[in-house]
Backbone as CSV, one residue per row, in Angstrom:
resi,resn,N_x,N_y,N_z,CA_x,CA_y,CA_z,C_x,C_y,C_z
1,UNK,0.852,-1.167,0.000,0.000,0.000,0.000,0.903,1.237,0.000
2,UNK,0.638,2.185,-0.906,1.470,3.381,-0.981,1.102,4.357,0.144
3,UNK,1.929,5.361,0.337,1.764,6.301,1.443,0.437,7.046,1.371
4,UNK,0.056,7.499,0.194,-1.195,8.246,0.045,-2.399,7.388,0.451
5,UNK,-2.411,6.148,0.034,-3.497,5.238,0.394,-3.514,4.987,1.898
6,UNK,-2.345,4.807,2.483,-2.249,4.601,3.935,-2.781,5.802,4.694
7,UNK,-2.461,7.021,4.236,-2.946,8.224,4.911,-4.472,8.325,4.837
8,UNK,-5.020,8.049,3.677,-6.480,8.102,3.511,-7.150,7.074,4.416
9,UNK,-6.603,5.871,4.442,-7.157,4.814,5.292,-7.083,5.217,6.764
10,UNK,-5.960,5.792,7.160,-5.785,6.231,8.546,-6.799,7.312,8.904
11,UNK,-6.960,8.293,8.038,-7.907,9.384,8.301,-9.327,8.836,8.407
12,UNK,-9.690,7.930,7.528,-11.032,7.345,7.588,-11.237,6.620,8.916
13,UNK,-10.253,5.861,9.338,-10.342,5.145,10.607,-10.384,6.129,11.782
14,UNK,-9.587,7.170,11.697,-9.561,8.194,12.745,-10.925,8.867,12.887
15,UNK,-11.557,9.167,11.777,-12.859,9.835,11.816,-13.945,8.960,12.435
16,UNK,-13.748,7.662,12.426,-14.719,6.744,13.030,-14.554,6.636,14.551
17,UNK,-13.420,7.108,15.075,-13.154,6.976,16.504,-14.148,7.776,17.330
18,UNK,-14.563,7.188,18.445,-15.463,7.849,19.377,-14.839,7.947,20.766
19,UNK,-13.645,7.400,20.936,-12.985,7.347,22.230,-12.002,8.514,22.367
20,UNK,-12.292,9.403,23.309,-11.458,10.592,23.487,-10.044,10.246,23.944
21,UNK,-9.901,9.176,24.726,-8.566,8.767,25.181,-7.685,8.359,24.007
22,UNK,-8.248,7.646,23.062,-7.474,7.226,21.882,-7.095,8.454,21.060
23,UNK,-8.024,9.363,20.875,-7.738,10.578,20.099,-6.650,11.397,20.787
24,UNK,-6.749,11.550,22.104,-5.718,12.291,22.850,-4.364,11.611,22.715
25,UNK,-4.348,10.294,22.802,-3.100,9.553,22.652,-2.486,9.737,21.278
26,UNK,-3.319,9.707,20.248,-2.823,9.909,18.884,-2.294,11.334,18.695
27,UNK,-2.980,12.314,19.284,-2.504,13.702,19.202,-1.139,13.840,19.856
28,UNK,-0.988,13.250,21.043,0.299,13.324,21.751,1.401,12.625,20.962
29,UNK,1.069,11.467,20.412,2.043,10.725,19.624,2.477,11.523,18.395
30,UNK,1.511,12.127,17.723,1.822,12.928,16.539,2.744,14.091,16.895
31,UNK,2.415,14.823,17.953,3.248,15.952,18.364,4.648,15.497,18.763
32,UNK,4.732,14.379,19.482,6.027,13.856,19.918,6.891,13.478,18.717
33,UNK,6.313,12.754,17.778,7.079,12.307,16.601,7.502,13.486,15.728
34,UNK,6.592,14.470,15.556,6.942,15.644,14.768,8.095,16.393,15.429
35,UNK,8.051,16.510,16.744,9.115,17.176,17.484,10.438,16.423,17.340
36,UNK,10.380,15.104,17.452,11.587,14.283,17.300,12.194,14.443,15.915
37,UNK,11.356,14.416,14.888,11.857,14.563,13.516,12.452,15.950,13.294
38,UNK,11.793,16.966,13.840,12.297,18.335,13.707,13.668,18.451,14.366
39,UNK,13.797,17.935,15.580,15.073,18.002,16.297,16.162,17.225,15.557
40,UNK,15.782,16.109,14.961,16.742,15.283,14.226,17.307,16.027,13.011
41,UNK,16.461,16.880,12.393,16.880,17.598,11.193,17.609,18.901,11.500
42,UNK,17.564,19.352,12.759,18.268,20.581,13.119,19.767,20.374,13.029
43,UNK,20.420,21.371,12.499,21.866,21.323,12.416,22.410,22.646,12.957
44,UNK,23.317,22.575,13.909,23.850,23.824,14.452,24.653,24.571,13.391
45,UNK,24.546,25.900,13.444,25.335,26.664,12.488,26.772,26.739,12.979
46,UNK,27.684,26.870,12.046,29.080,26.974,12.443,29.370,28.405,12.902
47,UNK,30.511,28.588,13.514,30.871,29.878,14.102,30.931,30.980,13.047
48,UNK,31.413,30.653,11.855,31.499,31.649,10.789,30.100,32.143,10.396
49,UNK,29.172,31.232,10.212,27.807,31.616,9.855,27.172,32.423,10.984
50,UNK,27.393,32.004,12.224,26.871,32.715,13.383,27.374,34.163,13.399
51,UNK,28.676,34.330,13.213,29.249,35.682,13.200,28.739,36.500,12.018
52,UNK,28.570,35.875,10.860,28.025,36.579,9.698,26.614,37.086,9.970
53,UNK,25.810,36.269,10.628,24.443,36.687,10.932,24.419,37.827,11.944
54,UNK,25.321,37.796,12.910,25.429,38.907,13.863,25.854,40.170,13.132
55,UNK,26.851,40.061,12.267,27.304,41.230,11.492,26.174,41.795,10.644
56,UNK,25.397,40.925,10.022,24.280,41.368,9.190,23.234,42.080,10.036
57,UNK,22.940,41.538,11.209,21.956,42.160,12.104,22.427,43.537,12.562
58,UNK,23.689,43.640,12.898,24.223,44.937,13.312,24.183,45.939,12.168
59,UNK,24.526,45.486,10.968,24.473,46.354,9.795,23.037,46.801,9.509
60,UNK,22.104,45.888,9.603,20.694,46.243,9.398,20.249,47.287,10.420
61,UNK,20.672,47.114,11.655,20.290,48.062,12.704,20.898,49.443,12.446
62,UNK,22.166,49.471,12.089,22.847,50.747,11.831,22.275,51.476,10.624
63,UNK,21.700,50.748,9.677,21.177,51.343,8.452,19.646,51.381,8.411
64,UNK,19.030,51.327,9.592,17.569,51.441,9.729,16.799,50.445,8.859
65,UNK,17.288,49.231,8.778,16.569,48.180,8.058,15.943,47.209,9.057
66,UNK,15.325,47.780,10.075,14.662,46.974,11.096,13.263,47.528,11.315
67,UNK,12.437,46.745,11.967,11.087,47.189,12.305,10.894,46.955,13.800
68,UNK,10.317,47.930,14.465,10.079,47.803,15.900,9.019,46.729,16.139
69,UNK,9.129,46.066,17.272,8.187,44.990,17.608,6.753,45.504,17.649
70,UNK,6.557,46.709,18.158,5.197,47.261,18.219,4.630,47.485,16.823
71,UNK,5.458,47.958,15.897,5.003,48.157,14.518,4.701,46.820,13.844
72,UNK,5.537,45.841,14.113,5.316,44.512,13.548,4.006,43.921,14.072
73,UNK,3.772,44.092,15.377,2.538,43.586,15.969,1.328,44.246,15.318
74,UNK,1.397,45.548,15.075,0.292,46.246,14.426,0.045,45.706,13.020
75,UNK,1.107,45.450,12.277,0.956,44.905,10.926,0.323,43.511,10.965
76,UNK,0.758,42.704,11.902,0.242,41.345,12.016,-1.233,41.362,12.369
77,UNK,-1.623,42.262,13.263,-3.030,42.350,13.648,-3.939,42.720,12.478
78,UNK,-3.413,43.404,11.490,-4.190,43.785,10.316,-4.383,42.630,9.335
79,UNK,-3.608,41.544,9.491,-3.709,40.398,8.605,-5.039,39.690,8.736
80,UNK,-5.623,39.716,9.941,-6.866,38.957,10.163,-8.097,39.791,9.964
């Protein structure tokens, strides 16, 4: 069975569930596995990249290429 078929079958079975404990368990399992996969794919940046990003941030700040948090919050609130 291919992945797409397995997902459809799983969703159909999930929609038939009436037990809240099973649903809660599946939610926790999903979040745990997603977190594990995310952490597994994280790669620390090297010192050169870290310093380059700091230099870029300082340059952006010195040249007014930043936005204040309050202004950003106002823009975000307008999205909805």
